[in-house]
KELUM-91713 format. One line per 8 residues: number of its first residue (from 1); their letters; for each residue x, y, z of N, C-alpha, C. Coordinates in steps of 0.2 Angstrom, whole numbers, padded with zeros to 4 digits. Last residue first. Example, Ala and Ser with C-alpha at 12.3 -4.5 7.8 and 13.67 -1.06 7.14 Angstrom:
2
2	sa	0064 -0011 0035 0068 -0005 0036 0064 0000 0039 | 0066 -0028 0039 0062 -0022 0039 0066 -0016 0039 $
This chain:
214
214	xxxxxxxx	0420 0389 0625 0424 0385 0630 0431 0383 0626 | 0412 0396 0617 0416 0400 0621 0421 0396 0625 | 0410 0388 0601 0409 0388 0608 0414 0392 0611 | 0404 0396 0586 0409 0392 0589 0407 0392 0597 | 0392 0401 0583 0395 0397 0577 0401 0393 0580 | 0384 0408 0591 0384 0401 0592 0387 0397 0587 | 0385 0422 0591 0380 0419 0587 0380 0411 0587 | 0395 0424 0600 0389 0427 0602 0383 0424 0598 $
206	xxxxxxxx	0406 0418 0593 0404 0415 0600 0397 0418 0601 | 0407 0426 0582 0406 0419 0581 0403 0416 0588 | 0410 0439 0588 0404 0438 0584 0402 0430 0584 | 0423 0436 0593 0417 0438 0598 0410 0437 0594 | 0430 0433 0581 0429 0428 0586 0423 0430 0591 | 0429 0446 0576 0426 0440 0572 0425 0435 0577 | 0437 0453 0584 0430 0455 0584 0426 0449 0580 | 0449 0447 0582 0446 0447 0589 0439 0449 0588 $
198	xxxxxxxx	0452 0451 0569 0450 0444 0570 0447 0443 0577 | 0444 0466 0564 0449 0462 0566 0447 0455 0568 | 0432 0473 0560 0439 0475 0557 0445 0471 0559 | 0416 0470 0553 0421 0469 0558 0428 0471 0555 | 0404 0470 0545 0406 0476 0548 0412 0476 0553 | 0400 0459 0539 0398 0459 0546 0400 0466 0549 | 0406 0461 0526 0398 0460 0527 0396 0461 0534 | 0419 0462 0529 0416 0468 0526 0408 0467 0527 $
190	xxxxxxxx	0422 0449 0534 0424 0455 0538 0420 0461 0535 | 0419 0442 0523 0415 0441 0529 0416 0447 0533 | 0427 0446 0513 0420 0447 0512 0417 0446 0518 | 0440 0443 0518 0438 0450 0517 0431 0451 0516 | 0438 0429 0518 0439 0432 0524 0438 0440 0524 | 0437 0426 0504 0431 0425 0509 0432 0428 0515 | 0450 0430 0501 0445 0433 0498 0438 0432 0502 | 0458 0420 0508 0458 0427 0510 0453 0431 0507 $
182	xxxxxxxx	0453 0409 0501 0451 0409 0508 0452 0417 0510 | 0459 0411 0489 0452 0411 0489 0449 0412 0496 | 0473 0411 0492 0470 0417 0490 0462 0417 0490 | 0474 0397 0495 0475 0402 0500 0472 0409 0498 | 0461 0387 0487 0468 0391 0487 0468 0396 0493 | 0453 0373 0496 0453 0379 0492 0460 0382 0492 | 0450 0363 0504 0452 0361 0498 0451 0367 0493 | 0447 0365 0517 0442 0366 0513 0443 0364 0506 $
174	xxxxxxxx	0460 0362 0523 0454 0358 0525 0448 0359 0520 | 0469 0371 0516 0470 0364 0515 0463 0360 0517 | 0463 0383 0520 0464 0381 0512 0464 0374 0512 | 0465 0383 0533 0458 0383 0531 0458 0381 0523 | 0479 0383 0533 0476 0377 0536 0469 0377 0534 | 0482 0396 0528 0484 0390 0524 0481 0383 0527 | 0476 0404 0537 0473 0404 0530 0475 0398 0527 | 0474 0395 0553 0477 0400 0548 0474 0399 0541 $
166	xxxxxxxx	0462 0394 0566 0465 0391 0560 0468 0397 0556 | 0454 0399 0576 0461 0400 0576 0465 0397 0571 | 0441 0398 0576 0444 0393 0580 0452 0394 0580 | 0438 0408 0567 0436 0409 0574 0440 0404 0579 | 0441 0402 0555 0445 0408 0557 0444 0409 0565 | 0431 0392 0555 0438 0390 0556 0442 0396 0558 | 0419 0400 0554 0420 0396 0560 0427 0394 0561 | 0422 0407 0542 0421 0411 0548 0422 0406 0554 $
158	xxxxxxxx	0421 0396 0533 0427 0400 0534 0427 0404 0540 | 0408 0393 0535 0413 0388 0536 0419 0391 0537 | 0401 0405 0531 0401 0402 0537 0406 0397 0539 | 0405 0404 0517 0408 0410 0521 0407 0408 0529 | 0397 0393 0513 0405 0393 0513 0408 0398 0517 | 0384 0398 0515 0387 0392 0518 0394 0392 0519 | 0385 0417 0516 0384 0410 0513 0386 0404 0517 | 0377 0428 0528 0383 0425 0525 0381 0418 0521 $
150	xxxxxxxx	0366 0432 0533 0369 0437 0528 0375 0434 0525 | 0362 0424 0543 0359 0422 0536 0362 0427 0531 | 0368 0429 0554 0371 0424 0551 0369 0422 0544 | 0365 0447 0553 0364 0440 0555 0368 0435 0552 | 0377 0460 0558 0373 0457 0553 0371 0450 0555 | 0377 0467 0575 0380 0464 0569 0375 0461 0564 | 0375 0478 0585 0370 0475 0580 0373 0472 0574 | 0385 0484 0591 0380 0479 0595 0375 0476 0591 $
142	xxxxxxxx	0384 0498 0581 0387 0494 0586 0383 0490 0591 | 0374 0494 0566 0376 0499 0572 0380 0495 0577 | 0381 0488 0551 0377 0487 0557 0379 0492 0562 | 0381 0499 0537 0384 0495 0541 0380 0494 0547 | 0370 0498 0522 0372 0501 0528 0376 0496 0533 | 0378 0488 0509 0373 0492 0512 0375 0495 0519 | 0390 0483 0504 0385 0478 0507 0380 0482 0511 | 0397 0493 0497 0396 0486 0494 0391 0482 0497 $
134	xxxxxxxx	0396 0504 0506 0394 0504 0499 0393 0498 0496 | 0401 0500 0518 0394 0502 0517 0392 0502 0510 | 0414 0496 0514 0410 0491 0516 0402 0493 0516 | 0419 0508 0510 0418 0503 0505 0413 0498 0507 | 0420 0515 0521 0415 0518 0516 0414 0512 0511 | 0431 0508 0528 0424 0508 0530 0418 0510 0525 | 0442 0500 0517 0439 0507 0520 0432 0506 0522 | 0448 0484 0523 0444 0488 0518 0442 0495 0521 $
126	xxxxxxxx	0460 0473 0526 0458 0479 0527 0454 0482 0522 | 0465 0457 0533 0462 0461 0527 0459 0467 0529 | 0480 0451 0541 0473 0452 0541 0471 0456 0534 | 0493 0450 0544 0490 0444 0540 0482 0445 0540 | 0499 0461 0549 0497 0455 0554 0493 0450 0551 | 0500 0469 0539 0506 0466 0541 0505 0461 0546 | 0487 0473 0537 0490 0468 0532 0496 0465 0535 | 0486 0481 0549 0481 0475 0548 0484 0470 0543 $
118	xxxxxxxx	0495 0491 0547 0495 0487 0553 0491 0480 0552 | 0490 0497 0535 0496 0494 0535 0497 0489 0541 | 0477 0501 0540 0478 0496 0534 0484 0493 0534 | 0481 0511 0549 0477 0505 0551 0478 0499 0546 | 0487 0520 0541 0491 0517 0546 0488 0510 0548 | 0476 0524 0533 0482 0521 0530 0486 0517 0535 | 0468 0529 0543 0466 0523 0540 0472 0520 0536 | 0475 0541 0547 0475 0535 0552 0472 0529 0549 $
110	xxxxxxxx	0472 0549 0536 0479 0547 0537 0479 0541 0542 | 0457 0545 0528 0460 0549 0533 0467 0545 0534 | 0454 0544 0510 0454 0541 0517 0458 0545 0522 | 0453 0547 0497 0451 0552 0502 0450 0550 0509 | 0456 0536 0490 0461 0541 0491 0459 0547 0496 | 0452 0520 0499 0450 0526 0494 0455 0532 0496 | 0460 0505 0500 0458 0511 0503 0456 0516 0497 | 0461 0488 0503 0459 0493 0498 0456 0499 0501 $
102	xxxxxxxx	0472 0474 0505 0468 0480 0508 0466 0484 0502 | 0476 0462 0500 0475 0462 0507 0472 0468 0509 | 0471 0454 0485 0474 0459 0488 0472 0459 0496 | 0467 0443 0477 0470 0441 0483 0474 0447 0486 | 0458 0444 0466 0465 0443 0465 0469 0441 0471 | 0446 0447 0473 0447 0441 0469 0454 0439 0468 | 0449 0460 0477 0448 0455 0482 0449 0448 0479 | 0448 0466 0464 0455 0467 0469 0455 0461 0474 $
94	xxxxxxxx	0435 0464 0461 0441 0461 0457 0447 0461 0461 | 0429 0471 0470 0428 0464 0470 0433 0461 0466 | 0433 0484 0467 0434 0481 0474 0434 0474 0474 | 0428 0486 0454 0435 0487 0456 0437 0483 0462 | 0414 0485 0456 0418 0480 0451 0426 0481 0453 | 0410 0495 0465 0410 0488 0467 0414 0483 0462 | 0421 0509 0465 0416 0505 0462 0416 0498 0464 | 0431 0518 0469 0428 0514 0474 0422 0510 0472 $
86	xxxxxxxx	0446 0525 0463 0440 0521 0461 0437 0517 0467 | 0457 0531 0468 0451 0535 0468 0444 0531 0466 | 0466 0520 0479 0464 0522 0472 0458 0527 0473 | 0477 0508 0484 0475 0515 0486 0473 0519 0480 | 0478 0492 0489 0476 0496 0483 0474 0503 0486 | 0491 0482 0495 0486 0487 0497 0484 0491 0491 | 0497 0466 0496 0495 0471 0492 0490 0475 0495 | 0511 0458 0503 0504 0460 0504 0503 0466 0499 $
78	xxxxxxxx	0521 0444 0498 0520 0452 0498 0513 0453 0498 | 0521 0431 0496 0522 0433 0503 0521 0441 0503 | 0521 0428 0483 0515 0427 0486 0515 0430 0494 | 0528 0434 0470 0530 0435 0477 0523 0434 0481 | 0522 0431 0458 0529 0430 0459 0531 0430 0466 | 0508 0433 0460 0510 0427 0457 0518 0425 0458 | 0509 0446 0465 0506 0441 0469 0508 0434 0466 | 0513 0453 0454 0517 0453 0460 0515 0447 0464 $
70	xxxxxxxx	0502 0451 0445 0509 0449 0443 0514 0448 0449 | 0492 0457 0452 0491 0450 0450 0498 0447 0448 | 0496 0470 0453 0495 0466 0459 0495 0459 0457 | 0496 0474 0439 0503 0474 0443 0502 0469 0449 | 0482 0474 0437 0487 0469 0433 0493 0468 0437 | 0479 0484 0446 0477 0477 0447 0481 0472 0443 | 0486 0495 0441 0488 0493 0447 0485 0486 0449 | 0489 0492 0423 0486 0496 0429 0488 0492 0435 $
62	xxxxxxxx	0502 0494 0411 0498 0489 0415 0495 0493 0421 | 0503 0510 0405 0505 0503 0404 0500 0499 0408 | 0500 0522 0419 0502 0520 0412 0504 0513 0412 | 0487 0518 0431 0493 0520 0430 0495 0518 0422 | 0475 0517 0442 0476 0520 0436 0483 0522 0435 | 0477 0511 0456 0475 0507 0450 0476 0510 0443 | 0492 0511 0466 0486 0515 0463 0484 0510 0458 | 0498 0501 0479 0497 0502 0472 0491 0507 0471 $
54	xxxxxxxx	0510 0496 0490 0504 0501 0490 0503 0503 0483 | 0516 0481 0495 0516 0485 0489 0509 0489 0489 | 0525 0475 0509 0519 0477 0506 0520 0482 0500 | 0538 0470 0509 0533 0466 0513 0526 0468 0511 | 0547 0468 0493 0544 0472 0499 0539 0468 0503 | 0558 0464 0484 0554 0460 0488 0551 0463 0494 | 0566 0471 0475 0566 0473 0482 0562 0468 0487 | 0563 0466 0462 0570 0467 0464 0571 0468 0472 $
46	xxxxxxxx	0550 0464 0461 0554 0458 0460 0561 0459 0463 | 0546 0477 0463 0544 0472 0468 0549 0466 0467 | 0551 0483 0452 0554 0485 0458 0552 0480 0463 | 0543 0477 0442 0550 0476 0442 0554 0477 0448 | 0530 0482 0446 0532 0474 0446 0539 0473 0446 | 0532 0495 0444 0530 0493 0451 0532 0485 0451 | 0535 0496 0430 0540 0498 0435 0539 0495 0442 | 0522 0493 0426 0528 0489 0424 0534 0490 0429 $
38	xxxxxxxx	0514 0504 0431 0513 0497 0433 0519 0492 0432 | 0523 0519 0436 0519 0515 0432 0519 0507 0434 | 0531 0524 0445 0526 0529 0443 0522 0525 0437 | 0537 0519 0462 0536 0518 0454 0531 0522 0452 | 0550 0517 0474 0544 0521 0471 0544 0519 0464 | 0556 0508 0488 0556 0509 0481 0550 0513 0479 | 0555 0507 0502 0561 0504 0499 0562 0506 0491 | 0550 0515 0516 0549 0515 0509 0555 0513 0505 $
30	xxxxxxxx	0547 0508 0531 0552 0510 0527 0550 0510 0520 | 0539 0509 0547 0538 0509 0540 0544 0512 0536 | 0541 0512 0561 0541 0505 0559 0539 0504 0551 | 0532 0527 0561 0536 0522 0565 0536 0515 0562 | 0529 0538 0548 0526 0532 0552 0532 0528 0555 | 0534 0547 0540 0533 0549 0546 0530 0544 0551 | 0535 0541 0528 0541 0542 0531 0540 0544 0538 | 0521 0541 0524 0524 0535 0526 0531 0536 0530 $
22	xxxxxxxx	0520 0555 0521 0516 0552 0527 0519 0546 0529 | 0529 0556 0511 0530 0560 0517 0526 0557 0523 | 0523 0548 0502 0530 0546 0504 0531 0550 0510 | 0511 0555 0499 0511 0548 0502 0518 0546 0505 | 0517 0566 0492 0513 0567 0499 0513 0560 0502 | 0523 0560 0481 0527 0564 0486 0523 0564 0493 | 0512 0555 0475 0517 0550 0477 0521 0554 0483 | 0505 0567 0472 0502 0562 0476 0507 0557 0479 $
14	xxxxxxxx	0515 0572 0463 0513 0576 0469 0510 0571 0474 | 0515 0563 0453 0521 0564 0456 0520 0567 0463 | 0505 0550 0449 0505 0557 0450 0511 0559 0455 | 0506 0536 0448 0509 0539 0443 0509 0547 0444 | 0512 0526 0461 0507 0530 0459 0510 0535 0454 | 0518 0514 0473 0517 0515 0466 0511 0520 0464 | 0530 0509 0485 0524 0514 0483 0524 0515 0476 | 0534 0496 0495 0534 0499 0489 0528 0503 0487 $
6	xxxxxx	0541 0494 0511 0535 0495 0507 0537 0498 0500 | 0544 0485 0526 0547 0487 0519 0541 0488 0514 | 0543 0488 0542 0539 0486 0537 0541 0489 0530 | 0558 0485 0552 0553 0490 0549 0549 0486 0543 | 0559 0471 0564 0562 0475 0558 0556 0480 0555 | 0558 0472 0581 0555 0470 0575 0557 0475 0569 $
């Protein structure tokens, strides 16, 4: 399997150097470019077409969310992970609405960064556990997932199709939604239920009678 090609963008030189050192120490990850502002991040993304762009939000010129929007518009196959000091609901919701695949806070543990990269590389969405607690209240205790009533009707539809093994593109076609909208629903479902991967989602759907185990 070829290495995960990654673009790193942060306007703080020392922070960027620390992240670069962490990423260089990860098997299967190659940093192909570094940027210190939003415009440069977009330009380098267009040049290198990375698998993942790891973006800070607060940068000179256009911010990380604006850069993410431009990158996704030009390179829909590039996955965006936001790494920021901002953990407010408005920032996270806006990022998810844009179609980012991950959101980490800067005080996250090193293992979280690795988990986020593995998740988005596999086509999944990753949110820092602290963000799920902050956005949606206390996380369910193990074995006590949130009830189905915690989800909207549309979220339940997306959950059912995901549990049946449908891809994002297939769900988008069936529900007449954009792929980005489906990815946003998927992130919201995962966060609301306190789930981290598709396998957990499938188990939840079976336990709650959303899909059959057969």
